[in-house]
C-alpha positions, 0 to 999 in steps of 0.5 A, a space after each residue: 686102185 680097187 681099193 681106192 675105188 672101194 673106199 670112194 664107194 664106201 664114202 659115197 655110201 655114207 652120202 647116200 643122200 636123203 632127207 626130210 619131211 619138209 614141204 618147201 622144196 629147194 630151189 638149187 639144182 640137185 646135180 649140183 647138190 649131189 656133186 657137192 656132197 660127193 666132193 666133200 666126202 671124197 676130199 675127207 671134208 667131213 665137217 662140211 659134209 655133216 653141215 649138210 647132213 639130215 637133222 635126224 641123222 645129226 642127232 644120231 651122229 653128232 658132229 665131233 663123232 662123225 668127224 672123228 669116226 669118218 677120219 679113221 678111214 679117209 679117202 687117199 686117192 679121190 676120183 679124178 672126176 664126177 659125172 652126173 648120169 641121170 636124175 630120177 625120183 624115188 623112195 628112200 628109207 631114213 634110219 628111223 625106218 620111215 620112207 620119204 621121196 628123194 631125187 635120186 642123182 646117179 654119179 660116175 666117179 672116174 679114176 686114173 687109167 679109165 676106171 669108174 665106179 657108179 653110185 646114186 646120191 638120194 637127196 630129199 628136201 628139208 627146210 628148202 635145201 637139199 640134205 643127205 642121210 646116213 645109209 641104214 647101216 651106218 645109221 645103226 652103227 652110229 646109233 649103237 655108238 660104233 664107228 661105221 666099218 671099224 667096229 670101234 667105239 665112237 
């Protein structure tokens, strides 16, 4: 069970959501957006997740590369529940080293047997929608044409 939770947290780290320099703010509920990103990743729907990835990160991890790399370590036992704990506002770093304002959504992943894991999803506005970004380590690995966490070529 711990391995499943660790995989779910790694997948969520991939959804360390983030964003853009666009001034137009989304009208969508950030809680729902964060839960949606989590659901796509923990259910291995990587093509859909990529569609909501920040445009600068899409350039560093093109769709086919991102999907193929993420499929190398799929989530085998997704959480049975995802609960939003709180929403705050904080700065988040993009892969290029710049920082932007984000909406940080803390979520709790529930697993059978009462086990849970907490994660924060950072959302940033891009062209009026919520977008997520790759965590810094994954960004660097994709930029180096390496599949994150595997050491293998992308």
